[in-house]
N, C-alpha and C positions, 0 to 999 in steps of 0.2 A: 278209677285208673290205677288205685293201689292194687288191684287185681288182676291187672293185665287186659280187662276187656270191661266194653259196658256192663254199669249193674243191670239194665234191661236185658241181657242176654244170659247172665247168671242167676238172678230172680226174678218173678213175678209179683211185681207188686198187686196189691188187690184191688189198689185205685188207680186213677191215672195220673194223679200227683201224689206219691204216697204221701201220708202225715205222720209225723211218729207217735209211737206207743209211750214213749216215757224220754224226756230229755231231762240235761242237767249242764252244768257248766263249761265240759269240755267235750262233751256228744249229745247224738240221740239215737232213739234206739227203732225201727223200724221193723214190721211184723212181714213176712213176704214167703214166697214156696220157690225151692230150687226148680229152676225149669231140667235140671236131671238130679235124679235121687241121689244122695251119696251116703252110706252105710245104712240104709234104712229110714233114712233119713228127709224128709219132706218139707217140713212147716221151720222155718229158723227166724230167729230176732239176728237184726243186724245191726249190729252198733257203731255211727259212722263219729269220727272225730271231726270235729268242729272245722274248718279252715283258718288257718294260724294259729289256732289254741296252742301248739307248743314255743312261737315267738311270746306270743301273750305270756305264758308262763314263765317263761326266759326273763324277763323284762319285769315281770313283778317281783320273782323272787331274789331280782339283784336290787329293786328296791328295799325288797324286807332285809333283805339282807346288809344295805349299809342304814336302813334304819336301826337295825340288831345292833350294830355294830356302835351307833351315833348314842341308843339308850343305855347299852353297856355303860360306856363312857360319864355320860352325863350323868346316871343315877348311881354309878360307883360298885358297879356290880359286880359277883366275884362268880357268877357264874359264866359259864362260856355259850353267852345268848348267842354268838356267831354260829358257833358248831351246832347250835340245836337247831338252828334256822336251816344248816346244811343239810342235818339229816333230815329233817321236812322236804327240803328239796329234791334232795334223792330220792326218798319215797314217791314225792309228786311224779318226777318223771319217769321211774319206774311204771307207776300205774296210768300213766300216759302210753306205753309202749301196749298193744292191745295180743302184741303175742306176748307177754308176759301173761295175760290175761285168760288168754287161753290156754296154755301150760297151766294157769291156775286150776282151771276148770278142770285139766286132766288130773289133777295131783288130788284136786277134794272129791273126784270122783271113787278114785282108789282108797283113801282114805275114809268115805263113810258107805265103802259099798256093801257093806252089812249093818245097817242101819237103814231102817224102814220108813224112817219118819223123814226122809232126806233124801230127795232129788234135785241129783245137781246134772245140769244140762250138757249135751256131748258138745265139745268143741270142734269145729270142725276149721285145722289149722291151713287145711288145701284153701280157704277162702278167708283168710286172717292173713293180713298183714299189718304195722305200725298203727295204721290209722283207721282198720276196718276188723270189726271183730262178728265171726258170725259162728252162732251156737244155735243146737236146738231148741224148738220155742216148748216151752212145757205151759202147761195151763196152769193157772193159781190165782191165788186170792191175794191182793196186795192188801195189809194191814194200814191200820190197826184190827186187830178181830176180836173184837167184843166177848164171843162164847169163848174160844180157847183161847186168849190170847196172852196166859201166864204158861200155858203149856207149849206154844210158840218161841217163847221169852227163855224158858228151862232148854230146849232141844236147842236153840241160837247159843246157852251158856257152855253148856256140855260140848261142845261141837267146836267151840271155840275155847274153851280148856283144853279138851280130848288132842287137839290141833297143834298148839303151843307145847303141851306138857308131856304129850307123848309123843306125839313127831315130830318136835323142833320147828316147825313152822309156823311162820309170823305171815299172814296177809289182813 
């Protein structure tokens, strides 16, 4: 419904009842083919937010914030614990907006276009909403990487340092 059409009109899921290829607390990822390719992309990953995830997160943040206020008072902390919780909540709600994640993919592609060991999937903003993210499907290997795990960690650290220190971009 978020994309304005039923999923079957846009995507061809490989099975009648598509099973997720990945799952997390706020969403699931499905592998599909586009019925009409976009920018030469035919195979995609579709990340769908679980129904009610935003409401549950809001209730959780409310409770955590109240607990932080209580803990600060009881433990007589000098730290702004409520402020820390508010920062965490702000970051959490940004992560729950998949249009921001789509923009992050675009930004990362610009940052790392000259790094051959890093491949960023192209995002498809025309098939993305606050609760649905559609990006190019990339074949890969999920860690841990026993044969070249150290190299993978080095690449990740170098990218993170470059992103934060050189580009001033924190994600």
